[in-house]
C-alpha positions as CSV (number, residue, x, y, z in Angstrom):
1,X,0.0,0.0,0.0
2,X,2.9,2.3,0.8
3,X,4.3,2.0,-2.7
4,X,0.9,2.8,-4.2
5,X,0.7,6.1,-2.4
6,X,4.0,7.1,-3.9
7,X,2.8,6.7,-7.5
8,X,2.6,9.8,-9.5
9,X,-0.8,11.5,-9.8
10,X,-0.8,10.8,-13.5
11,X,-0.8,7.1,-12.7
12,X,-3.7,7.5,-10.4
13,X,-5.6,9.4,-13.1
14,X,-4.8,6.5,-15.5
15,X,-6.0,4.0,-12.9
16,X,-9.2,6.0,-12.4
17,X,-9.8,6.1,-16.2
18,X,-9.2,2.4,-16.5
19,X,-11.6,1.7,-13.6
20,X,-14.2,3.8,-15.3
21,X,-13.6,2.0,-18.6
22,X,-13.9,-1.4,-16.9
23,X,-17.1,-0.3,-15.2
24,X,-18.5,1.1,-18.5
25,X,-17.7,-2.2,-20.3
26,X,-19.3,-4.2,-17.5
27,X,-22.5,-2.1,-17.7
28,X,-22.6,-2.5,-21.5
29,X,-22.0,-6.3,-21.2
30,X,-24.8,-6.6,-18.6
31,X,-27.1,-4.5,-20.7
32,X,-26.4,-6.7,-23.7
33,X,-26.8,-9.9,-21.7
34,X,-30.1,-8.6,-20.2
35,X,-31.3,-7.6,-23.7
36,X,-30.5,-11.1,-25.0
37,X,-32.1,-12.7,-22.0
38,X,-35.3,-10.6,-22.4
39,X,-35.3,-11.4,-26.1
40,X,-35.1,-15.2,-25.3
41,X,-37.8,-14.8,-22.7
42,X,-40.0,-12.9,-25.1
43,X,-39.5,-15.6,-27.7
44,X,-40.2,-18.4,-25.2
45,X,-43.3,-16.5,-24.0
46,X,-44.4,-16.1,-27.6
47,X,-44.0,-19.9,-28.2
48,X,-46.0,-20.7,-25.1
49,X,-48.8,-18.2,-25.2
50,X,-50.4,-18.0,-28.7
51,X,-54.1,-17.0,-28.8
52,X,-56.2,-17.0,-32.0
53,X,-59.7,-15.6,-32.3
54,X,-61.6,-17.0,-35.2
55,X,-64.1,-14.9,-37.2
56,X,-67.0,-16.4,-35.2
57,X,-65.4,-15.2,-31.9
58,X,-64.2,-18.7,-31.0
59,X,-61.0,-18.3,-29.0
60,X,-58.3,-21.0,-29.1
61,X,-55.1,-21.0,-27.1
62,X,-51.9,-23.0,-27.3
63,X,-52.3,-26.4,-25.5
64,X,-48.8,-27.8,-26.3
65,X,-46.1,-28.3,-28.9
66,X,-45.9,-31.8,-30.3
67,X,-42.8,-33.4,-31.8
68,X,-41.0,-31.4,-34.4
69,X,-37.9,-32.5,-36.4
70,X,-34.6,-31.3,-35.0
71,X,-32.4,-29.4,-37.3
72,X,-30.3,-31.4,-39.8
73,X,-32.7,-34.4,-40.3
74,X,-31.8,-35.6,-43.8
75,X,-33.0,-39.2,-43.9
76,X,-36.6,-39.0,-45.3
77,X,-37.7,-41.9,-43.0
78,X,-36.5,-40.0,-40.0
79,X,-38.4,-36.9,-40.9
80,X,-41.9,-36.3,-39.4
81,X,-44.5,-34.2,-41.2
82,X,-47.4,-33.2,-39.0
83,X,-50.7,-34.3,-40.5
84,X,-53.8,-35.3,-38.4
85,X,-55.2,-35.3,-34.8
86,X,-57.8,-37.3,-32.9
87,X,-58.8,-37.2,-29.3
88,X,-60.3,-39.9,-27.1
89,X,-62.8,-39.7,-24.2
90,X,-60.1,-39.0,-21.7
91,X,-58.7,-36.1,-23.8
92,X,-55.6,-38.1,-24.8
93,X,-54.5,-36.9,-28.2
94,X,-53.3,-39.0,-31.2
95,X,-51.2,-37.1,-33.7
96,X,-50.2,-38.5,-37.0
97,X,-46.9,-37.8,-38.9
98,X,-46.0,-38.7,-42.5
99,X,-42.5,-39.7,-43.5
100,X,-40.5,-39.6,-46.7
101,X,-42.5,-38.2,-49.6
102,X,-45.7,-38.2,-47.5
103,X,-47.3,-40.9,-49.6
104,X,-46.7,-44.3,-47.8
105,X,-45.4,-44.4,-44.3
106,X,-46.1,-42.6,-41.0
107,X,-46.4,-42.7,-37.3
108,X,-49.0,-42.1,-34.5
109,X,-47.8,-40.3,-31.4
110,X,-50.0,-40.5,-28.3
111,X,-50.0,-37.5,-25.9
112,X,-51.6,-37.0,-22.5
113,X,-54.2,-34.2,-22.1
114,X,-51.4,-32.0,-20.9
115,X,-49.2,-32.8,-24.0
116,X,-46.8,-35.3,-22.5
117,X,-45.7,-38.0,-24.9
118,X,-47.1,-41.4,-23.8
119,X,-46.2,-43.7,-26.7
120,X,-45.0,-43.6,-30.3
121,X,-46.1,-46.2,-32.8
122,X,-43.7,-48.3,-34.9
123,X,-43.7,-47.1,-38.6
124,X,-47.1,-47.8,-40.1
125,X,-48.5,-47.8,-43.6
126,X,-50.5,-44.6,-43.5
127,X,-50.6,-43.0,-46.9
128,X,-50.6,-39.2,-46.4
129,X,-51.5,-39.8,-42.7
130,X,-54.2,-37.0,-42.5
131,X,-57.1,-39.3,-41.8
132,X,-57.4,-40.4,-38.2
133,X,-60.4,-40.6,-35.9
134,X,-61.4,-42.0,-32.5
135,X,-64.6,-43.8,-31.7
136,X,-65.8,-46.1,-29.0
137,X,-62.4,-47.1,-27.7
138,X,-60.5,-47.4,-30.9
139,X,-58.6,-45.4,-33.4
140,X,-59.4,-45.5,-37.2
141,X,-56.6,-44.6,-39.6
142,X,-57.1,-44.0,-43.3
143,X,-54.5,-45.4,-45.6
144,X,-54.7,-43.5,-48.9
145,X,-51.8,-44.6,-51.2
146,X,-52.1,-43.5,-54.8
147,X,-52.6,-46.4,-57.2
148,X,-53.8,-48.8,-54.5
149,X,-57.2,-49.5,-53.0
150,X,-57.7,-47.2,-50.1
151,X,-57.9,-48.9,-46.7
152,X,-59.2,-48.2,-43.2
153,X,-57.3,-49.6,-40.2
154,X,-58.6,-50.2,-36.7
155,X,-55.9,-49.3,-34.3
156,X,-55.4,-50.2,-30.6
157,X,-55.1,-46.8,-28.8
158,X,-52.9,-48.3,-26.1
159,X,-50.3,-50.2,-28.1
160,X,-50.8,-48.2,-31.4
161,X,-50.9,-51.4,-33.4
162,X,-53.2,-52.3,-36.2
163,X,-56.0,-54.7,-35.2
164,X,-58.1,-54.9,-38.4
165,X,-58.1,-53.6,-42.0
166,X,-61.0,-52.9,-44.3
167,X,-60.8,-52.3,-48.1
168,X,-62.6,-49.2,-49.2
169,X,-64.6,-49.2,-52.4
170,X,-62.3,-48.5,-55.3
171,X,-64.6,-45.8,-56.6
172,X,-63.9,-43.5,-53.6
173,X,-60.7,-41.7,-52.7
174,X,-61.2,-39.8,-49.5
175,X,-58.7,-37.3,-48.4
176,X,-59.7,-37.7,-44.7
177,X,-62.2,-39.7,-42.7
178,X,-64.2,-39.6,-39.5
179,X,-66.4,-42.1,-37.6
180,X,-70.0,-41.8,-36.7
181,X,-70.1,-45.2,-34.8
182,X,-68.2,-48.4,-34.7
183,X,-69.6,-49.6,-38.1
184,X,-70.0,-46.3,-40.0
185,X,-67.1,-44.3,-41.3
186,X,-67.6,-41.1,-43.3
187,X,-65.4,-39.9,-46.1
188,X,-65.1,-36.6,-47.8
189,X,-63.8,-35.8,-51.3
190,X,-64.0,-32.8,-53.6
191,X,-66.6,-33.3,-56.3
192,X,-65.5,-34.2,-59.8
193,X,-66.1,-30.6,-61.0
194,X,-64.1,-29.3,-58.1
195,X,-67.0,-27.0,-56.9
196,X,-68.1,-28.7,-53.8
197,X,-67.7,-31.8,-51.5
198,X,-69.2,-35.3,-51.5
199,X,-69.8,-36.6,-48.0
200,X,-70.6,-40.4,-48.0
201,X,-71.1,-43.0,-45.3
202,X,-69.0,-46.2,-45.5
203,X,-70.4,-49.3,-43.8
204,X,-67.7,-51.5,-42.2
205,X,-68.3,-55.2,-42.6
206,X,-67.5,-58.0,-40.2
207,X,-64.8,-59.1,-42.6
208,X,-62.6,-56.8,-44.6
209,X,-65.3,-55.5,-47.0
210,X,-67.1,-52.1,-46.9
211,X,-70.2,-50.8,-48.7
212,X,-71.6,-47.4,-49.6
213,X,-75.3,-46.5,-49.9
214,X,-75.1,-43.6,-52.4
215,X,-78.6,-42.6,-51.5
216,X,-77.1,-41.3,-48.2
217,X,-74.5,-39.1,-50.0
218,X,-74.5,-35.4,-49.1
219,X,-73.3,-32.8,-51.5
220,X,-72.0,-29.5,-50.2
221,X,-72.0,-26.7,-52.8
222,X,-68.9,-24.5,-52.6
223,X,-65.4,-25.0,-51.2
224,X,-63.8,-23.7,-48.1
225,X,-60.4,-22.2,-47.7
226,X,-58.5,-19.0,-48.4
227,X,-55.7,-20.4,-50.6
228,X,-56.2,-21.0,-54.3
229,X,-55.9,-24.8,-54.1
230,X,-58.2,-25.1,-51.1
231,X,-56.8,-28.4,-49.8
232,X,-58.7,-30.5,-47.4
233,X,-56.6,-30.3,-44.2
234,X,-58.9,-32.0,-41.8
235,X,-62.4,-33.6,-41.3
236,X,-64.2,-34.5,-38.1
237,X,-67.7,-34.9,-36.6
238,X,-68.8,-33.4,-33.3
239,X,-71.6,-31.3,-31.7
240,X,-74.0,-32.9,-34.3
241,X,-72.0,-31.3,-37.1
242,X,-69.4,-32.1,-39.7
243,X,-66.3,-29.9,-39.9
244,X,-64.1,-29.5,-43.0
245,X,-60.8,-27.7,-42.5
246,X,-58.8,-25.9,-45.2
247,X,-56.1,-23.3,-45.3
248,X,-57.3,-20.2,-43.4
249,X,-60.9,-21.4,-42.9
250,X,-63.2,-24.2,-41.9
251,X,-66.8,-24.9,-42.6
252,X,-69.4,-26.8,-40.4
253,X,-72.8,-28.1,-41.4
254,X,-75.5,-30.4,-40.0
255,X,-75.5,-34.1,-40.6
256,X,-78.1,-33.6,-43.3
257,X,-75.9,-31.0,-45.1
258,X,-77.9,-28.0,-44.0
259,X,-76.8,-24.8,-42.2
260,X,-73.4,-24.5,-43.8
261,X,-71.3,-22.0,-41.8
262,X,-67.8,-20.8,-42.8
263,X,-65.3,-19.6,-40.2
264,X,-62.1,-17.7,-40.9
265,X,-59.1,-18.9,-38.8
266,X,-57.5,-15.4,-38.9
267,X,-54.0,-16.8,-39.3
268,X,-51.9,-17.5,-42.4
269,X,-50.3,-20.6,-40.8
270,X,-51.1,-23.9,-42.4
271,X,-53.6,-26.0,-40.4
272,X,-53.0,-29.7,-40.0
273,X,-56.0,-31.6,-38.6
274,X,-59.0,-30.9,-36.4
275,X,-60.8,-32.7,-33.7
276,X,-63.8,-32.2,-31.4
277,X,-63.3,-33.5,-27.8
278,X,-66.0,-35.1,-25.7
279,X,-67.1,-31.7,-24.2
280,X,-67.5,-30.2,-27.7
281,X,-64.3,-28.2,-27.7
282,X,-62.3,-27.7,-30.9
283,X,-58.7,-28.9,-31.1
284,X,-56.8,-27.7,-34.2
285,X,-53.1,-27.9,-35.0
286,X,-50.8,-25.9,-37.2
287,X,-47.4,-26.7,-38.6
288,X,-44.3,-24.4,-38.6
289,X,-44.0,-24.6,-34.8
290,X,-46.1,-27.8,-34.7
291,X,-48.6,-26.4,-32.3
292,X,-51.9,-27.7,-30.9
293,X,-54.6,-25.2,-30.0
294,X,-57.7,-25.9,-27.9
295,X,-60.9,-23.9,-27.7
296,X,-61.3,-21.9,-24.5
């Protein structure tokens, strides 16, 4: 300490300047760190707290974020492309993913009502993997492979294994499917002229056969969706109504095809599947973040 008191005043001034510089650098670094931390926190909050209000005032909020590919996945059979969703009577969710070129194989992921992964299936033959439904204790999965007879698989929701397979009539090529009861599936396809939808009931036989009574077919005039191609992104039945989901919009209508109602999603994100839970709440998922929303 004695030696320090003998330093020239110029040295003390230099030390003071250095101390001030160090303090200034420290303040700047803390500010930058705080800014980065706040930015990360804002991003995290943004990812966890999305809310969308549809045009009919229905409010949906983020329920959870299902599996999403990590960066750098190059193997097409390791990739997962979000496609469909179904929900059981206990509010467990079953989410489908397509792999590769989205035409042949896929997976079912089972999640708890809170979004915890319970089980992942082995690789299944799924087609595009959009068509999944739950009814009376079982999952039903549409297998729509181009050039082949479309099939419907009955799946054990606990083990996520296929229990039974039906062949669908070769004349129909549904994009998606839902179930009215254990013996009646419902398909939807765009009409041949591309101006509406054909809704038809498919009776499931005790064997692998299915039949259609065309007298029960419903035609819905006009397509739904805000994009030019108006793809069918989801189809479900609940609250006594059918729901057809497309980009930016969905429509609902009574089981007889009446009272058609169109609802804007008020988001440009691409929807991927829709379900109605036992209490009548809408579940809808979007890609990009792979995010499941639930009606409030």
